[in-house]
C-alpha positions in Angstrom: 105.4 98.5 74.7 104.8 100.5 77.9 106.7 99.6 81.1 104.6 97.9 83.8 104.3 100.0 86.9 105.8 98.5 90.0 103.1 97.7 92.5 103.6 99.3 95.9 104.6 97.0 98.7 101.7 98.3 100.9 98.3 98.2 99.2 96.5 100.5 101.7 97.5 102.9 104.4 95.8 104.3 107.6 95.9 108.1 107.8 95.2 109.7 111.2 94.8 113.4 111.8 96.9 114.7 114.6 96.8 118.5 114.3 94.2 121.2 114.0 93.5 123.0 110.8 93.1 126.4 112.5 95.6 128.8 111.1 96.5 126.4 108.3 96.5 127.3 104.6 93.2 126.8 102.8 94.6 124.2 100.5 95.8 122.2 103.6 92.3 122.3 105.1 90.8 121.3 101.7 93.2 118.4 101.5 92.3 117.1 105.0 88.6 117.3 104.1 89.2 115.5 100.8 91.0 112.7 102.7 87.9 112.5 104.9 89.6 113.7 108.1 87.3 116.1 109.8 88.4 116.1 113.5 91.6 115.4 115.3 91.9 111.7 115.9 89.9 110.7 112.8 91.4 107.8 110.8 90.7 106.6 107.3 92.0 103.7 105.2 93.0 104.8 101.7 94.7 103.0 98.8 98.4 103.6 98.6 98.5 105.2 95.2 100.1 108.4 93.8 97.1 110.6 94.4 96.9 109.6 98.1 100.6 109.9 98.5 100.5 113.5 97.1 97.7 114.5 99.5 99.5 113.0 102.5 102.7 114.9 101.4 100.8 118.1 101.4 99.6 117.7 105.0 102.4 115.5 106.3 102.9 117.8 109.3 99.2 117.3 110.3 98.7 113.6 109.9 100.3 110.3 110.9 100.5 107.4 108.4 100.7 103.7 109.1 100.4 100.5 107.0 97.0 99.0 107.0 96.8 95.5 108.6 
């Protein structure tokens, strides 16, 4: 029988773009666009799953992450 995955303590997170993509690697710009962050100051609410955590890790230096209320 497969192990049950532990549910994350936070179900969703708020991701806010804080830096420009000018001069950034293409995959970083693509990741920001995939997250839905087009301009500095844009915020999105995303589920706190492995896919989102991986994207946030890729552009961690360009975004700010908070728990959704």
